[in-house]
C-alpha positions, 0 to 999 in steps of 0.5 A: 374148137377147144384150146390145145397146147399141142405143138407149142414150145414148152415155154409158152405153157401157163404156169405152174405146169407139170412136164415129162420129157418123153424121150427120157421117160422112154429111156428110163422105161427101157432101162428098167425093162432091160434090168428085169429081163437081164435078171430073168424076172418079170416087170410089174411097174407101180402106177401109184406115182404117175397115175397115168394109163398112157404111161402104164401102156408105154411100160407094157408096150416095152415089156412089162407084164402088167401093172401094180396099183396102190388102191382099188380106184387106181386099178379101176382106172387102169382096167378101164383103159385096157390093162388086163393084168393088175396087182393091187398091192394093198388090202381091200376092205369093206363091203362096197370096195369088195363088191367093186373088186369082184366086179372088176374081175369082169374087166381085168385079171385083178389080184389083191394082197391079203394078210388075214382070213377075213380078207379071203372070206369077204372076197370069196363070198362076194366073188362067188355071188357073181360067178367069178374068182379073184386071185389073192397074194399073201403079203409077207412082212419082211421088215417094214412092219406095216402089213403082212403076215410073219414069214414061214409057217404063217404064210403057208397057213394063210395060203392053204386057207386061200387055196381051200376057199371058194371064190378065190385062187391062191396066186402067190406071195409078195413082200415090200422091202421099202424100209431098205430103200434109204440105207447106204448101198452096202447095208441095203444090199444085205437087207435086200438079201435078208428080206428076199431070204424071208420070202424064199423061206415062205415059198418053201413053207408053202410048197411044203404044204403042197401048194405051188407059188406062181408069183413072188412079187417084190422090189421098188426103184430104190432097191432095183440094183439088188432085188431082181438078182435075188433067188426066188423073186419072179417079178419087180414092182419098181415104177416111180423110177420111170419119172425119176426125181431128186428124192430117188437119186439123192436119198434112195440111191437109184442109179442109171435113171434120169430126170424126166418129170419137171415143173415149169414155174414163172418168176413173180417177184424179184426184188433183190439181186440174189433172190427171186420168188416163183409161182410154184410152192407146196401145192405144186411140187413136193419138197419135204424130203428133198427140195426140187432142183432148178435146171438152171446153173447157179439157181437154187430152190431154197424154200417152198411156201404153199403157193410160192417157191424161193430161189437163191441166185448165184453170181453166175445165174442168168439175169431173171426178170419178172415173168421169166420161166424156170424148170425144176426137177420134182423133189418126190414125183409120187407126191407131186403128180397127184397135185396136178390134173395133167402132165404135159408130154414134151419132146424136143422142147415142144408139147407132144401130148397132154396126159390126164392124171386119170387116177388122181383122187382115187383114194378108195 
């Protein structure tokens, strides 16, 4: 029988290892579910951070109406695991990808973002050739200046184009106020209102073109305090907050959520009393935006190399020895999980489950 760590104490795991506290994960899921329900909006959590069908299903079991994916490959993984309502919040381009997209429609009610008639033409032709129809969401540029058509009349024009095309169905609109995430709270609230106002303007333009707008999708963990309450929004895409990390907490102002995702590492060198080196560096945990934080008192992660992390040990730090293990909160979970093959699900300090990072590497 193959080795399994199920039931072991987390300290027995080989390092470096990625852990998620199941109680905290479930608490965060419940918190976001309640936040969306209280605001009267649906929750369609992003899976691009955790890349795990198990975590996606936990969100759905708690009340999420489906999931959001960044890439077609991620959507294929989620559909294969049984998720039936999926938004690909990105443009799918190229004959190979479009063929995969329309064939995925046999497994899941998949939607995809568009911002150009060329997207609609390609999807419609491919969908029609196999007898399916794919819902498309017109992406609106609300200020991030990445993709999306301008608000108002251009949205209505593209929505009408989609509604009249064969092989596609106009599903609604989406906008991402990601540029607001790192703003101070007062400015963030104002910017969220401005961005959602642009979506509302676009909805009005589409309705003036005699089309219904079933879905208005927006929001992320960093704007969860504001976007769900704004008029016109029907669903929120916030997903990274189920794991939580120092970047969300310290740079993006996420509140009411708790650290669930951690990295377990071992001390590999301790030549001086005030410093030690661990076996977890940039290839294990992200620290470009905010460094990871050790859970131990008076131990600070001060630098990451490719394979090593550097610790500063204060006067009240525990007496570390070579081989001792420390646990630290990820600097940015979205950029940490994909470095690992599995996440160890921990409950009461013991391994309850081994979660495959099933959508890892699904970049296309």
